[in-house]
C-alpha positions as CSV (number, residue, x, y, z in Angstrom):
1,M,-29.0,24.7,5.0
2,K,-28.5,21.8,2.6
3,K,-29.2,18.4,4.3
4,F,-27.7,15.0,3.4
5,D,-28.2,11.5,4.5
6,L,-24.5,10.9,4.3
7,V,-21.4,13.1,4.0
8,T,-18.0,11.7,3.6
9,I,-15.2,14.0,4.6
10,G,-12.4,12.9,2.2
11,G,-12.6,12.0,-1.4
12,G,-10.1,9.2,-1.5
13,S,-10.9,5.6,-2.3
14,G,-12.8,4.8,0.9
15,G,-14.8,8.0,0.9
16,I,-15.7,7.7,-2.8
17,A,-16.8,4.0,-2.4
18,A,-19.0,4.8,0.5
19,A,-20.6,7.8,-1.2
20,N,-21.4,5.9,-4.4
21,R,-22.8,2.9,-2.7
22,A,-25.1,5.0,-0.5
23,A,-26.2,7.1,-3.5
24,E,-27.1,3.8,-5.4
25,Y,-29.6,3.1,-2.6
26,G,-31.2,6.4,-3.0
27,A,-29.4,8.3,-0.2
28,K,-28.7,12.0,-0.6
29,V,-24.9,12.2,-0.4
30,A,-22.1,14.7,-0.5
31,V,-18.3,14.3,-0.5
32,I,-16.0,17.0,0.8
33,E,-12.4,17.0,-0.5
34,K,-9.8,19.7,-0.1
35,D,-7.3,18.3,-2.6
36,L,-7.5,16.1,-5.6
37,L,-10.3,13.6,-5.9
38,G,-9.0,10.0,-5.6
39,G,-6.8,10.6,-2.6
40,T,-3.5,9.1,-2.0
41,C,-4.0,5.9,-3.9
42,V,-4.9,7.5,-7.3
43,N,-2.7,10.6,-7.1
44,R,0.3,9.7,-5.0
45,G,0.2,6.0,-4.3
46,C,-1.1,2.7,-5.7
47,V,-1.9,3.8,-9.2
48,P,1.1,5.9,-10.2
49,K,3.4,3.6,-8.2
50,K,2.1,0.5,-10.1
51,V,2.6,2.3,-13.5
52,S,6.1,3.2,-12.4
53,W,6.8,-0.4,-11.3
54,Y,5.6,-1.6,-14.7
55,A,8.1,0.9,-16.4
56,S,11.0,-0.4,-14.3
57,R,10.0,-4.0,-15.2
58,V,10.1,-3.1,-18.9
59,N,13.6,-1.8,-18.4
60,E,14.7,-4.9,-16.7
61,A,13.2,-7.0,-19.5
62,I,15.1,-5.1,-22.1
63,H,18.5,-5.1,-20.4
64,R,18.5,-8.1,-18.1
65,Y,16.5,-10.7,-19.8
66,G,16.2,-9.7,-23.4
67,P,19.8,-10.7,-24.4
68,G,19.3,-14.1,-23.0
69,Y,16.2,-14.6,-25.2
70,G,18.1,-13.4,-28.3
71,F,17.0,-9.9,-28.3
72,K,19.7,-7.3,-29.1
73,A,18.5,-3.8,-28.2
74,E,21.1,-1.3,-28.9
75,N,21.1,2.4,-28.1
76,V,18.0,2.1,-25.9
77,S,17.1,5.3,-24.1
78,F,14.5,6.1,-21.6
79,D,12.7,9.5,-21.9
80,Y,11.2,10.1,-18.4
81,S,9.2,13.0,-19.6
82,E,7.4,10.8,-22.1
83,F,6.8,8.2,-19.3
84,L,5.3,11.0,-17.1
85,K,2.8,11.8,-19.9
86,A,1.6,8.2,-19.8
87,R,1.6,7.8,-16.1
88,D,0.0,11.1,-15.2
89,G,-2.5,10.8,-18.1
90,Y,-3.6,7.5,-16.6
91,V,-4.1,9.2,-13.3
92,E,-6.1,12.1,-14.7
93,R,-8.4,9.7,-16.6
94,S,-9.0,7.8,-13.3
95,R,-9.8,11.0,-11.5
96,A,-12.2,12.0,-14.3
97,G,-13.9,8.7,-13.9
98,Y,-14.8,9.5,-10.3
99,T,-16.3,12.9,-11.3
100,G,-18.5,11.1,-13.9
101,R,-19.6,8.5,-11.4
102,F,-20.6,11.2,-8.9
103,E,-22.7,12.9,-11.6
104,K,-24.4,9.7,-12.5
105,N,-25.3,8.9,-8.9
106,G,-26.2,12.4,-7.9
107,V,-23.4,12.8,-5.4
108,E,-22.6,16.4,-4.6
109,L,-18.9,17.3,-4.4
110,F,-17.7,20.2,-2.2
111,E,-14.1,21.2,-3.0
112,G,-12.8,22.7,0.2
113,L,-11.7,22.1,3.8
114,A,-14.4,20.5,6.1
115,R,-14.7,21.4,9.8
116,L,-17.1,19.6,12.1
117,L,-19.2,22.1,14.1
118,N,-21.1,19.5,16.0
119,S,-22.2,15.8,15.4
120,H,-24.4,16.8,12.4
121,E,-23.2,20.2,11.1
122,I,-20.2,20.7,8.9
123,E,-18.7,23.9,7.6
124,V,-17.1,24.0,4.2
125,N,-16.1,27.1,2.2
126,G,-18.1,29.3,4.6
127,E,-21.3,27.2,4.1
128,T,-22.9,25.0,6.8
129,I,-24.4,21.7,5.7
130,Y,-26.3,19.1,7.7
131,A,-25.4,15.4,7.7
132,E,-27.5,12.7,9.3
133,N,-24.4,10.4,9.1
134,I,-20.7,11.3,8.6
135,I,-17.8,9.2,7.5
136,L,-14.3,10.5,8.2
137,A,-12.0,9.3,5.5
138,T,-9.3,11.9,5.4
139,G,-6.4,9.4,4.9
140,G,-2.8,10.0,6.0
141,R,0.4,11.6,5.0
142,P,4.1,10.8,5.2
143,S,5.8,11.2,8.5
144,L,9.1,13.2,8.8
145,P,11.8,12.5,11.4
146,D,12.9,15.3,13.7
147,V,16.5,15.6,12.4
148,K,18.7,18.4,11.2
149,G,18.4,19.2,7.5
150,V,15.2,17.2,7.0
151,E,13.9,20.1,4.8
152,L,16.4,19.0,2.2
153,T,14.7,15.7,1.7
154,D,11.5,14.6,-0.2
155,T,8.7,12.4,0.9
156,S,7.1,9.5,-0.9
157,D,4.4,11.9,-1.9
158,D,7.0,14.3,-3.4
159,F,8.4,11.6,-5.6
160,F,5.3,11.6,-7.8
161,N,6.0,15.3,-8.6
162,W,9.5,14.8,-9.8
163,Q,10.0,15.9,-13.4
164,T,13.4,14.4,-13.8
165,L,15.2,11.4,-12.4
166,P,18.3,11.9,-10.3
167,E,21.5,9.9,-10.8
168,S,21.4,8.7,-7.2
169,V,18.9,8.5,-4.4
170,A,18.6,7.2,-0.8
171,V,15.2,5.9,0.3
172,I,14.9,6.0,4.1
173,G,12.6,3.3,5.6
174,A,12.0,-0.4,6.0
175,G,8.3,-0.6,5.1
176,Y,6.7,-1.6,1.8
177,I,6.5,2.0,0.5
178,A,10.3,2.4,0.9
179,V,11.0,-1.0,-0.6
180,E,8.8,-0.4,-3.6
181,L,10.2,3.1,-4.4
182,A,13.8,2.0,-4.0
183,G,13.0,-0.9,-6.4
184,V,11.3,1.2,-8.9
185,L,14.1,3.8,-9.1
186,H,16.8,1.1,-9.3
187,G,14.8,-0.6,-12.0
188,L,14.8,2.7,-14.0
189,G,18.6,3.0,-13.8
190,V,19.0,5.2,-10.8
191,D,21.8,4.4,-8.3
192,S,19.4,3.6,-5.4
193,H,20.1,3.0,-1.8
194,L,17.6,1.6,0.7
195,V,18.5,2.7,4.3
196,V,17.0,0.7,7.2
197,R,17.5,1.1,11.0
198,H,17.6,-2.6,11.8
199,D,18.9,-5.7,10.1
200,R,16.4,-5.9,7.2
201,P,13.4,-4.3,5.5
202,L,9.9,-5.7,5.9
203,R,10.6,-7.1,9.4
204,S,6.9,-7.7,10.1
205,F,6.6,-10.1,7.2
206,D,7.4,-13.7,7.4
207,D,11.1,-14.4,7.8
208,M,11.2,-16.3,4.6
209,I,10.0,-13.2,2.7
210,S,12.4,-10.7,4.3
211,D,15.4,-13.1,3.9
212,A,14.6,-13.7,0.2
213,L,14.2,-10.0,-0.4
214,V,17.6,-9.3,1.1
215,E,19.1,-12.0,-1.0
216,A,17.5,-10.6,-4.1
217,M,18.8,-7.1,-3.3
218,A,22.3,-8.4,-2.8
219,A,22.2,-10.1,-6.2
220,N,20.4,-7.4,-8.2
221,G,20.1,-4.2,-6.2
222,P,19.3,-1.7,-4.9
223,T,22.1,-1.2,-2.4
224,L,20.8,-2.1,1.1
225,H,22.2,-0.2,4.2
226,T,21.3,-1.9,7.4
227,H,21.7,-0.7,11.0
228,T,21.8,2.8,9.6
229,N,20.0,5.8,11.1
230,F,20.9,9.2,9.6
231,D,20.6,12.0,12.1
232,E,21.6,14.9,9.8
233,Y,21.4,16.0,6.2
234,R,23.6,18.6,4.7
235,Q,23.9,20.2,1.2
236,E,27.5,19.4,-0.1
237,D,28.8,19.7,-3.7
238,G,25.3,20.1,-5.1
239,K,24.2,16.9,-3.4
240,I,22.7,15.8,-0.1
241,A,25.2,14.4,2.4
242,C,23.7,11.9,4.9
243,Y,25.3,11.8,8.3
244,Q,25.2,9.5,11.3
245,N,27.0,10.5,14.5
246,G,28.9,13.2,12.8
247,E,30.3,10.9,10.0
248,R,29.2,11.2,6.4
249,K,27.7,7.9,5.3
250,L,26.3,8.6,1.9
251,L,26.2,11.3,-0.8
252,V,23.3,11.3,-3.2
253,D,21.3,13.6,-5.4
254,R,18.0,13.2,-3.5
255,V,16.7,11.6,-0.4
256,I,13.2,10.1,0.0
257,M,11.6,9.8,3.5
258,A,9.4,6.7,3.7
259,I,9.6,6.0,7.4
260,G,5.8,5.8,8.0
261,R,2.5,7.7,7.8
262,E,0.3,9.6,10.1
263,A,-3.4,10.4,10.1
264,N,-4.8,13.6,8.7
265,I,-6.8,14.8,11.7
266,E,-5.8,18.5,12.0
267,N,-8.3,21.3,11.5
268,L,-11.3,18.8,11.3
269,G,-13.0,20.3,14.3
270,L,-12.7,17.0,16.2
271,E,-12.7,19.0,19.5
272,N,-16.3,19.9,18.7
273,V,-17.5,16.3,18.8
274,Q,-16.9,13.2,20.8
275,V,-14.2,11.6,18.6
276,E,-11.4,10.0,20.6
277,L,-7.8,9.4,19.4
278,N,-5.5,6.5,19.9
279,E,-1.9,7.1,21.3
280,D,-0.6,7.0,17.7
281,G,-2.8,9.8,16.6
282,T,-5.3,7.7,14.7
283,V,-9.1,8.0,15.3
284,K,-10.4,5.4,17.8
285,V,-13.2,3.3,16.4
286,N,-15.1,0.2,17.4
287,D,-15.5,-2.9,15.3
288,A,-18.3,-1.2,13.5
289,H,-16.1,1.7,12.5
290,Q,-18.1,4.0,14.8
291,T,-16.3,6.7,16.8
292,A,-17.6,7.7,20.3
293,T,-20.2,9.7,18.4
294,P,-22.4,6.9,17.0
295,N,-23.4,8.7,13.7
296,I,-19.7,9.6,12.9
297,Y,-17.7,6.7,11.4
298,A,-14.0,6.6,10.4
299,I,-12.2,4.4,7.8
300,G,-9.0,4.0,6.0
301,D,-5.5,5.2,6.9
302,M,-6.9,7.5,9.7
303,I,-7.8,4.5,11.9
304,D,-5.6,1.8,13.5
305,R,-6.5,-1.1,11.1
306,I,-4.9,-2.2,7.9
307,D,-3.8,0.7,5.7
308,L,-4.7,-0.7,2.3
309,T,-6.9,0.9,-0.4
310,P,-9.2,-2.2,-0.9
311,V,-9.7,-2.3,2.9
312,A,-10.9,1.3,3.0
313,I,-13.2,0.6,0.0
314,R,-14.7,-2.4,1.7
315,A,-15.2,-0.6,5.0
316,G,-16.8,2.4,3.3
317,R,-19.2,0.3,1.3
318,Q,-20.1,-1.8,4.3
319,I,-21.0,1.2,6.3
320,S,-23.3,2.3,3.5
321,E,-24.8,-1.2,3.2
322,F,-25.6,-1.0,7.0
323,L,-27.1,2.5,6.8
324,F,-29.0,2.3,3.6
325,N,-29.5,-1.4,2.7
326,N,-30.4,-3.1,6.0
327,A,-27.1,-4.9,6.3
328,A,-26.7,-6.6,9.7
329,T,-23.5,-4.7,10.6
330,S,-21.0,-2.2,9.4
331,E,-18.1,-4.4,10.6
332,I,-15.8,-6.1,8.0
333,D,-13.4,-9.0,8.5
334,Y,-9.8,-8.0,8.9
335,I,-8.6,-11.6,8.9
336,N,-6.7,-13.1,5.9
337,V,-6.5,-9.9,3.8
338,P,-4.3,-10.7,0.7
339,T,-1.5,-8.2,0.5
340,V,1.0,-7.6,-2.3
341,V,4.3,-5.6,-2.3
342,F,5.4,-4.5,-5.7
343,S,9.0,-5.1,-4.9
344,H,11.7,-6.7,-7.1
345,P,10.7,-9.5,-7.1
346,A,7.1,-9.2,-6.1
347,I,5.8,-10.4,-2.7
348,G,2.4,-11.8,-1.8
349,T,1.2,-12.8,1.6
350,I,-2.1,-13.8,3.3
351,G,-2.7,-14.5,7.0
352,L,-0.3,-15.4,9.8
353,T,3.5,-15.5,9.5
354,E,5.1,-18.7,10.9
355,K,6.1,-16.9,14.1
356,E,2.6,-15.4,14.6
357,A,1.0,-18.9,14.1
358,V,3.4,-20.5,16.6
359,A,2.7,-17.7,19.1
360,E,-1.1,-18.1,18.7
361,Y,-1.5,-21.8,18.5
362,G,1.7,-23.3,19.9
363,E,4.6,-24.9,18.0
364,D,3.2,-28.5,18.2
365,D,-0.1,-27.4,16.5
366,I,1.7,-25.8,13.5
367,K,3.2,-27.5,10.4
368,V,5.0,-25.6,7.8
369,Y,5.6,-26.5,4.1
370,R,8.1,-24.7,1.9
371,N,9.1,-24.9,-1.7
372,K,11.8,-23.2,-3.7
373,F,11.3,-22.6,-7.4
374,F,13.4,-21.0,-10.1
375,S,11.4,-18.8,-12.5
376,M,11.4,-20.0,-16.1
377,Y,11.2,-16.4,-17.2
378,A,14.6,-15.6,-15.7
379,S,16.2,-19.1,-15.9
380,A,15.6,-19.4,-19.7
381,S,17.6,-16.3,-20.2
382,W,20.5,-17.6,-18.1
383,H,19.5,-16.0,-14.8
384,R,18.9,-18.1,-11.8
385,E,16.3,-16.2,-9.7
386,P,14.8,-18.1,-6.9
387,C,11.2,-17.9,-5.9
388,Y,10.1,-19.0,-2.4
389,F,6.8,-20.3,-1.2
390,K,5.4,-21.2,2.2
391,L,2.2,-22.6,3.7
392,V,1.6,-22.3,7.4
393,C,-0.9,-24.9,8.5
394,Q,-2.7,-25.4,11.9
395,G,-4.3,-28.3,13.7
396,P,-4.9,-32.0,12.7
397,D,-6.8,-30.9,9.6
398,E,-3.9,-28.7,8.6
399,V,-6.1,-25.6,7.9
400,V,-4.0,-23.1,5.9
401,V,-3.5,-20.0,8.2
402,G,-0.7,-18.4,6.4
403,L,0.5,-18.3,2.7
404,H,3.6,-16.5,1.6
405,G,5.4,-16.1,-1.6
406,I,8.2,-14.0,-3.2
407,G,9.2,-14.2,-6.8
408,E,8.2,-13.7,-10.4
409,G,4.4,-13.4,-10.8
410,V,3.5,-13.8,-7.1
411,D,1.6,-10.6,-7.3
412,E,-1.0,-12.0,-9.7
413,M,-1.3,-15.5,-8.1
414,I,-2.5,-15.1,-4.6
415,Q,-6.0,-13.5,-4.9
416,G,-7.7,-16.8,-5.4
417,F,-5.8,-18.4,-2.6
418,G,-7.3,-15.6,-0.4
419,V,-10.8,-17.0,-1.3
420,A,-9.7,-20.5,-0.3
421,M,-8.3,-19.3,3.0
422,K,-11.5,-17.3,3.8
423,M,-13.3,-20.7,3.4
424,K,-10.8,-22.3,5.8
425,A,-9.2,-24.6,3.2
426,T,-7.0,-27.3,4.4
427,K,-3.6,-28.5,3.0
428,E,-5.4,-31.6,1.7
429,Q,-7.8,-29.4,-0.2
430,F,-4.9,-27.4,-1.7
431,D,-3.2,-30.7,-2.8
432,S,-6.5,-31.9,-4.4
433,V,-6.2,-29.2,-7.0
434,I,-4.5,-30.2,-10.2
435,A,-1.5,-27.8,-10.8
436,I,-1.2,-25.4,-13.7
437,H,2.2,-26.2,-15.3
438,P,4.6,-24.6,-15.8
439,T,3.8,-21.8,-13.4
440,G,5.0,-20.6,-10.0
441,A,1.5,-20.8,-8.6
442,E,1.6,-24.6,-8.8
443,E,4.1,-24.6,-6.0
444,F,1.3,-23.8,-3.6
445,V,-0.6,-27.0,-4.5
446,T,2.3,-29.4,-4.8
447,M,4.2,-28.9,-1.5
448,R,5.3,-32.1,0.3
């Protein structure tokens, strides 16, 4: 029986990061992956999504902003198959990089389905291997609603397998995945509809963000359908008809389900070990990412923390630091995690929303600063596209506990502010920084 100091079940971003970090400290490590190395992020998420977002931004630059800057681009066409070569080629190169890193670090890769036999033994491809420590990092998958005709629809995963673009699409969901995909497709010229059950998308974000996003969609698209909950899908006239309470509400070429995600826990053999589940089907862990079996850890989208690739990477690496480099703990700090939504326009957020801050500290202990700025990129080409910025400050020293922005370039401007907020920077310290002009980022250090 092969014996390893660490085995990660799942070769996504978190499992890969944990494996490589452990191997760098001399541990004998294996990774078990039943699908494509790189997981959701590299193959069906962050990486191809971001490349697609860039493509849609190029199209916007040509058709929306170019004429205002004096560029006349006539007979412009978009070859989706050529785009796919570029996007998927980038994904393949990223995947190859992981394989090369494994070879360099001596990480052994098992391609197959892992099943826990007990707290130390794992079966894969008919072989049993021994692991002193195990990290569960199997990620998640898109959820599907229990409605009639759901088999006619695609998931957010399926989108990345499309070989052609439809003329029209409905994206079902109010979270960031739905918002991003609807924006990308609209930016590429598809008649796109974002369908949400309540009054707006991104309801868990600060109200300023969701209000501004709705405003931008009204001005530029995609078409937003609020208070809509389709309960049946039918094939009609070569298209998909979307019904609610027996009434046809929408007729489109394709439908994408992006209503949420669920943990990949099936067939792992969890019944053979003491691993408990939360009510939502995620794996229950303590602050140190340990399950009820102390040598079995879990990270990423299969636990009830923050479902972001960098969070899974940080958690995986910290566990390896704890196990193999004498780190004091395998805990990580889930407070003030910078988050970006690649919407149109982009969104950046760190920390508490205004409502969350008031609920935690009380209204009298919170002061809020806001600025509105019109992007020069858009405004110089005769478009007035507003950007909104907000700082949520707490206490007499006005410690910045929330930072939120939506508009041109916000996705690239908030990382450094995350460092400042980790250091508990105050509004006065923000103000002490000389602004970079002319930029949108200067709004965060010039608020009155």
